C-alpha positions as CSV (number, residue, x, y, z in Angstrom):
1,X,-8.8,12.3,62.2
2,X,-9.6,14.5,59.2
3,X,-13.0,16.2,58.9
4,X,-14.6,14.1,56.1
5,X,-17.0,16.9,55.3
6,X,-14.0,18.8,53.8
7,X,-13.6,16.1,51.2
8,X,-16.9,16.9,49.5
9,X,-20.0,18.9,50.2
10,X,-19.9,21.4,53.1
11,X,-23.2,19.8,54.1
12,X,-22.5,16.1,54.5
13,X,-25.3,13.6,53.9
14,X,-27.0,12.3,57.1
15,X,-27.0,8.5,56.8
16,X,-30.3,8.1,58.5
17,X,-31.8,10.6,56.0
18,X,-30.2,8.7,53.2
19,X,-31.8,5.4,54.3
20,X,-35.2,7.1,54.5
21,X,-34.9,8.6,51.0
22,X,-34.0,5.1,49.6
23,X,-37.0,3.6,51.4
24,X,-39.2,6.3,50.0
25,X,-37.7,5.7,46.5
26,X,-36.7,9.3,46.2
27,X,-33.4,7.9,44.9
28,X,-33.0,4.6,43.1
29,X,-30.3,3.0,45.3
30,X,-27.4,3.8,47.6
31,X,-24.5,5.3,45.8
32,X,-22.1,2.6,47.1
33,X,-24.0,0.0,45.1
34,X,-24.0,1.8,41.8
35,X,-20.6,0.5,40.7
36,X,-19.8,-3.2,40.3
37,X,-16.7,-4.5,42.0
38,X,-13.8,-5.2,39.6
39,X,-13.3,-8.8,38.6
40,X,-11.3,-10.8,36.1
41,X,-13.4,-11.8,33.1
42,X,-12.6,-14.3,30.4
43,X,-12.2,-12.9,26.9
44,X,-13.7,-14.7,23.9
45,X,-10.5,-15.9,22.2
46,X,-10.3,-17.9,18.9
47,X,-7.4,-20.2,19.4
48,X,-5.3,-21.5,16.5
49,X,-6.0,-25.1,15.7
50,X,-3.1,-27.6,15.3
51,X,-3.5,-27.9,11.6
52,X,-3.5,-24.1,11.2
53,X,-0.2,-24.0,13.2
54,X,1.2,-26.7,10.9
55,X,0.3,-24.6,7.9
56,X,2.0,-21.5,9.4
57,X,5.2,-23.6,10.1
58,X,5.1,-25.0,6.5
59,X,4.8,-21.5,5.0
60,X,7.6,-20.2,7.3
61,X,10.0,-23.0,6.5
62,X,9.4,-22.8,2.7
63,X,9.6,-19.0,2.6
64,X,6.4,-19.0,0.5
65,X,5.2,-15.7,2.1
66,X,7.7,-13.7,0.0
67,X,9.9,-13.9,-3.1
68,X,12.5,-16.5,-3.9
69,X,15.8,-15.7,-2.0
70,X,18.5,-14.2,-4.3
71,X,21.4,-14.1,-1.9
72,X,22.7,-15.5,1.4
73,X,21.2,-12.7,3.5
74,X,17.7,-13.6,2.3
75,X,18.3,-17.3,2.9
76,X,19.5,-16.3,6.4
77,X,16.2,-14.4,7.1
78,X,14.0,-17.2,5.9
79,X,15.8,-19.7,8.1
80,X,15.7,-17.3,11.1
81,X,12.0,-16.5,10.7
82,X,11.1,-20.2,10.6
83,X,13.1,-20.8,13.8
84,X,11.4,-18.0,15.6
85,X,8.0,-19.4,14.7
86,X,9.1,-22.9,15.7
87,X,10.3,-21.8,19.1
88,X,7.2,-19.7,19.7
89,X,4.9,-22.6,18.9
90,X,6.8,-25.1,21.1
91,X,7.9,-23.0,24.0
92,X,5.1,-20.5,24.6
93,X,7.6,-17.8,25.2
94,X,6.7,-14.1,24.9
95,X,7.8,-12.2,21.8
96,X,10.2,-10.1,23.7
97,X,11.7,-13.2,25.5
98,X,12.3,-14.9,22.1
99,X,14.0,-11.8,20.6
100,X,16.0,-11.3,23.8
101,X,17.2,-14.9,24.1
102,X,20.9,-15.5,24.1
103,X,22.8,-18.7,23.4
104,X,24.2,-18.8,26.9
105,X,20.6,-19.3,28.1
106,X,20.1,-22.6,26.1
107,X,21.4,-25.9,27.5
108,X,20.0,-28.8,25.4
109,X,16.3,-29.0,26.0
110,X,16.4,-26.4,28.8
111,X,16.0,-22.7,28.2
112,X,16.6,-20.1,31.0
113,X,14.2,-17.2,30.3
114,X,16.0,-14.3,31.9
115,X,15.9,-11.5,29.3
116,X,13.3,-9.7,27.3
117,X,14.0,-7.3,24.4
118,X,12.2,-4.1,24.9
119,X,12.0,-0.6,23.3
120,X,13.2,2.1,25.6
121,X,13.6,5.6,24.2
122,X,13.7,4.3,20.6
123,X,16.5,1.8,21.5
124,X,16.2,-1.9,21.9
125,X,17.6,-3.2,25.2
126,X,17.7,-6.4,27.2
127,X,15.6,-6.2,30.4
128,X,14.2,-8.7,32.9
129,X,11.1,-10.7,31.7
130,X,7.6,-9.5,32.5
131,X,6.8,-9.6,36.2
132,X,10.6,-9.9,36.8
133,X,10.2,-13.7,36.8
134,X,13.3,-15.6,35.6
135,X,12.3,-19.2,34.8
136,X,13.7,-22.4,33.2
137,X,11.5,-24.2,30.6
138,X,11.7,-27.4,28.6
139,X,11.5,-27.7,24.9
140,X,11.1,-30.9,22.8
141,X,14.2,-32.8,21.9
142,X,13.6,-32.3,18.2
143,X,13.3,-28.5,18.7
144,X,16.5,-28.5,20.7
145,X,18.3,-30.3,17.9
146,X,16.9,-27.7,15.4
147,X,18.2,-24.9,17.6
148,X,21.7,-26.6,17.6
149,X,21.6,-26.7,13.7
150,X,20.5,-23.0,13.6
151,X,23.4,-22.1,15.9
152,X,25.9,-23.9,13.6
153,X,24.4,-22.1,10.6
154,X,24.5,-18.7,12.3
155,X,28.2,-19.3,13.4
156,X,29.1,-20.2,9.8
157,X,27.3,-17.1,8.5
158,X,29.1,-14.9,10.9
159,X,32.5,-16.4,9.8
160,X,31.7,-15.9,6.1
161,X,30.6,-12.3,6.7
162,X,33.1,-11.4,9.4
163,X,33.1,-7.6,9.9
164,X,29.6,-7.2,8.4
165,X,27.9,-9.5,10.9
166,X,28.7,-8.7,14.5
167,X,26.5,-10.4,17.2
168,X,27.8,-8.6,20.2
169,X,25.0,-9.7,22.5
170,X,25.3,-13.3,21.4
171,X,21.6,-13.3,20.5
172,X,19.9,-16.4,19.1
173,X,17.9,-14.3,16.6
174,X,19.4,-11.3,14.8
175,X,19.1,-9.4,11.6
176,X,21.7,-9.9,8.8
177,X,24.1,-7.5,10.6
178,X,24.0,-9.3,13.9
179,X,21.7,-6.7,15.6
180,X,18.5,-7.4,17.5
181,X,15.4,-8.2,15.5
182,X,13.1,-5.3,14.9
183,X,9.7,-6.0,16.5
184,X,7.7,-4.0,14.0
185,X,9.4,-5.5,11.0
186,X,8.8,-9.0,12.2
187,X,5.1,-8.3,12.9
188,X,4.8,-7.4,9.2
189,X,6.6,-10.6,8.2
190,X,4.2,-12.7,10.4
191,X,1.2,-11.0,8.8
192,X,2.5,-12.1,5.4
193,X,3.0,-15.7,6.8
194,X,-0.5,-16.1,8.0
195,X,-1.9,-14.6,4.8
196,X,0.0,-17.1,2.8
197,X,-1.3,-19.8,5.1
198,X,-4.9,-18.7,4.3
199,X,-5.4,-17.2,7.8
200,X,-6.2,-13.8,9.1
201,X,-6.4,-11.8,12.3
202,X,-3.7,-13.6,14.2
203,X,-0.5,-12.2,15.8
204,X,2.7,-13.8,17.0
205,X,1.2,-13.6,20.5
206,X,-1.5,-16.1,19.4
207,X,1.3,-18.8,19.1
208,X,1.8,-18.3,22.9
209,X,-2.0,-18.7,23.4
210,X,-1.9,-21.8,21.3
211,X,0.8,-23.4,23.5
212,X,-1.1,-22.6,26.7
213,X,-4.4,-23.9,25.3
214,X,-2.7,-27.1,24.0
215,X,-1.0,-27.7,27.3
216,X,-4.2,-27.4,29.4
217,X,-6.1,-29.5,26.8
218,X,-3.5,-32.3,27.3
219,X,-4.0,-32.3,31.0
220,X,-1.0,-30.3,32.1
221,X,-1.9,-28.8,35.5
222,X,-2.7,-25.0,35.5
223,X,0.0,-24.4,38.1
224,X,2.6,-25.9,35.8
225,X,1.3,-24.0,32.8
226,X,1.4,-20.7,34.8
227,X,5.0,-21.4,35.9
228,X,6.1,-22.3,32.4
229,X,4.6,-19.2,30.8
230,X,5.9,-16.8,33.5
231,X,2.6,-16.0,35.2
232,X,2.6,-15.3,38.9
233,X,-1.2,-16.0,39.2
234,X,-2.4,-19.6,38.7
235,X,-5.9,-18.3,37.6
236,X,-4.5,-16.5,34.5
237,X,-4.1,-19.8,32.5
238,X,-7.6,-20.8,33.4
239,X,-9.0,-17.5,32.3
240,X,-7.0,-16.9,29.2
241,X,-5.9,-20.3,27.7
242,X,-8.9,-22.5,28.3
243,X,-11.4,-23.1,25.4
């Protein structure tokens, strides 16, 4: 066993002497009690309300957060942006999971969440989701049909601009060249959306928080919410998404 005196003072404290000093109030308390043990605390979060989310969706669908589209590429982007918001609201997926979603992972109302788009050395690559948890989630039928319509539009757009649009990764959401969506650029777009909706201080992640809060409010068990959102700790939904 190591000589513990070598880890600190050459004159280690005598525990009996320490107790006497505490009793005599020569020091306020034992050092071991000076630091609180770490614990999970609930943050004060302002969740989006349903009518606020509806306003964001309406703005995204109309394109009212920017100028009138003047060509096919701008129409493409307005449609794409709306579909990103719609999926975020109705699936609770993380931003990286939405941008890393491929068409092979969608089967009707089921989505297999197995990729996340991340920045590594200034390059966007597909990696495993956070915590390495691959999961399958359900989306509403109406959203599944909207995704099918978006796929048809994207396929037609790729055919019309063959050579200019090349979606090598088969991504659900791309830029007008078929490449992965730029995170930073979309964050700026979302800020314009919420401003046009008369809101402030919200991010794309707040749509995930909205989904979790709405699910728990409707009586969905915390365990099911944790599984759907990709958390490996059942306590996380209760700490983060309750209101």
